[in-house]
N, C-alpha and C positions, 0 to 999 in steps of 0.2 A: 237752746237745746233742739237738735234735729229730731225728726220722727223716730229714727232708730233708737236714739238715746231715751226718748220719751217712752217708747214701748218697753224698753228694758227696765226702766225705772218703775213703770206701772206693774210689770210682771214681778219685780222684786217685792213690791207692796202686796200683790196677790199671794205670793209665796209666804210672806210673813203672816198674813191673815190665815192662810191654810194651816200653817204650823200651829197657830194658836187654837184653831178649831180641832186639830188632831190631838193636841195636848189636852184640851178640855174633854173631848169625847173618849179618847183612848188612853190618856195619860202618856202619850208619846213624848220622848225626850230628844232634844236636838242640840247639837253643838252650836256654840255662838259664832265660831269662825269656820268659814268654808270659802274655797276659792273657785267653786264651780259656777258655770254660767247660769243666768236666771232661767233659760230654757231647759237646761239639763236638770236643774233643781226642781223645776215645775214637773217634769216627767217623773223624777224620783219620788216626789211627794204624791203624785197620782198613784204610783205603784204601791206606796206605803198605805194609802187610804184603801186601795183595792184589797190589799192583803188583810188589813184590819177588819174590813167588812166581811170578807170571806171567813176569816178566822173566828170572828165573834159568832157567826152563823154556821160554823163548820160542822161537818160530820166526819166520821172516820170511814175509811174504805180500805179494801185490800189493795196491795200493789198491782195485782193482776187486773182488778177492776179499774184502777187508776190509769193503767196503760191500755185501757179499752178492750180487755178480755181477748187477747190474741190466742189463736189456736196453737196448741203444742201437744207433743206426744210425751207420754210418761217414759222414764228412762228405760224400763224393761221392754218398751215397744220399739226402741231404736237399735239399729245395728251399730256396732262400735265405730265403724268407718263413717257413719253419718252424724255422730255426736258433735264433731267440730263445726260442721255446717249449720246445724240447728242451734248450737250455742251462739254462733256469730249472728244468726238471724234474731235471736232473742235480745242480744246486746243492742242491735240496731233499733229494735222496737222500743226498748227501754230508753235508749238515748234520745230517740225522737220525741219521747214523752217526758224528757227531763229527769229521768231516773238513771243514776249511774252506779255501777258496782265496781269497786276497786279491791285489789288484794295486796297485802303487804309482802307476801312471798308467793312463790310459785304454787299453784293449786292445780291438780290434775283436772283436765277438761270434763271427765266423767263426773267427778265430785262437784265441780262447779255447776254443771247442768242439773245434777240432782238437787244441789242447794237452791238454785233459782226456782226450779219448778215445784219443789216440795216444801221449801221453807220461806224463801223471800216472797214468792207470789201470794202467800196467805198472810204475810205480815201486814198489820193494820197501820195506816198512816193518816194524817190529816188530809181531807179532800179539799186542798187549796191549790188553785191553778193561777199562777201569775206569769206573764210573759218574761222569759229570761231567768226565772227562778229554778234552780236545779236542786234536786235532793240526792245526796251521795251516801251510799252504804258501803261498808267495808266488811269483807268476808270474815276477817279475824274478830270483829265485834261480836259475831255470832258463834264463831269457833276459835277461841283464843289459841294462839301459838305460844305455848309456855316458853320454849327455848328462845324464841324471838323476843318476847317480853323481858326475859331475864337478861339477854344480851343488851337490850335497850337500856335497862337500868344501869348496867355496867358501863356502857358507852357514855351515858349521861353523867355519871360520876366523874369521868375523865374530862369530858367536854365542857362541863359547867362547874362542878364543885372544885376540882383541882385547878380549873382555869380561873378560880376566884371570881366567879359571877356573883354579883351581889344578890342577896335575898330580895324578893319583891317588896318586902316591908322596909328594906334599907338597913336591917339589923343583921349583920353577919353575912354569910355566904349561902348560896343556893344548895340546900340539902334535900331537894324534892324527893329523891329516891332512897333516902336514908331514914329508916324508922327510928327516930331519936327517942320515941316514947317507949319502945319495946326492945331497945338495943341491949345486946348481951356481950360480955367480954369473952375472952378466949376460953374461960372455964365454964361459960354458960350462965354466969351470974348477971342478972338484970342491973343495968346502970341507971342512975338518975339522968333525966333528959338534959338538964343544964350542964351536967358533967360531960356528956357526949358532945354537945354543941361547943362548949368552951375548949375542949381538947382539939376539935377539928379547926375551929377558928384560930386558936393559938398557933397551930402548925402552919396554917395558910398565911397568917400574918407575919411569919418568920421570913417570908420572901416577897419581893415585889411582883414576881410572876413565876409560874412553873412551866417548864417546857417538857412536854411528853415526847420521848424518843421512841418508845414502843410499849404496847400493852396487850400482847398477843394472848388470847385465851387458849389454854392447853386442853381444858376439859370442862364440860358442864354436866352435872349429874342432878337428876330430879328423883325424889323418892316415889315409890309406887302410888302413894296417896296424893301426890302433888301438893304436899303441904310444906315441903322444904327443898331447897336447892343449894348447890355448891358450885362455885366457879374456882378453878385453879388457873393461874395465869403467870406469864413472865412479864415483869414490869421494869422499865428503865426510864427514869425521868431526872430532871435537874431543877433544883431551886435556884432562881436567878435574882439578880439585883440590878436596878436601873442604872446606877452610877458606879458600878463596880464590876470588873470582868470576872471576879471570882464566882464560881458556881459550885454548888454542893450536889454531888451525883448520888442517886439512889438506884440500886439495881438488885433484883432478886425475884423470888417467888411471891405471888399474891394470893390471898384466900378471901373469897367473898361468900357469905352465907345469906340466903334470901328466903323470903316467904311470901305467899300471895298477899296482895294489898286489898284492903276492904274497898278501895276505889277502883280496882281493876289493875292488872299488871302485877309486878313483883317489887317488893321493897328489900333493901339491904338492911339486915339487922346485926351484922357483924362484918368487919373488914380488918384485914391484916396485910398491910403492904410495906415495902421497905421504907423506913422513915416514919411510918404512922401505924401504930398498933393501939387499938382502944379496947 
């Protein structure tokens, strides 16, 4: 064994000892299989230990303090034409300090500046600093976009449920955005959960796969209290078979009724599409 191989072997032993120490001290869990080099794993373990040490002794701080208290003007002190420049400056300061802000849809620069200086800067976070570790915030987590969330539930139904994506438990298909516990039929009568699941699974099991041709949304309406929403759409899809050219085509109008989920976003509690009415 040459010196290079010997050093690598010794470092692997050191890494295993470090894992045992981290597991004992912090109850850290590690995968048994990894293909990374001993040097890279050593650096990774070092970062984990540093994080655990900081986290165990951590305190909270505002984001403004975390990014070293940069000077900024309040929104009413800025002229409209200067907002874009100041907004870009704050983004650069945050990015330099590993704080990132994303948006899922377009947000007016004035509102974004107001949000950063009046809400995000006073938000409390763990005062933990690790090289390379980034903290990402999303505007919509603070100010949900109901129409965007509703459309996401609708798109998920077609991309995962009708695509026959298996449930993570392996029992049936992915019904993540369908509230099977509070599902109601077309008359508004609550159905048993197992009835809803069986009907959907039975329909999906009728085909080897389903091909979506179109699912254009015609209208999204949300009541004033934001407790109920309705999607009207035009739907066109085909139920297909692996070893048969025959296809069953479904085309027509679709109706989806949704309500806010207790976990955030919106859930479908009633759907009526060509070929599947529950």
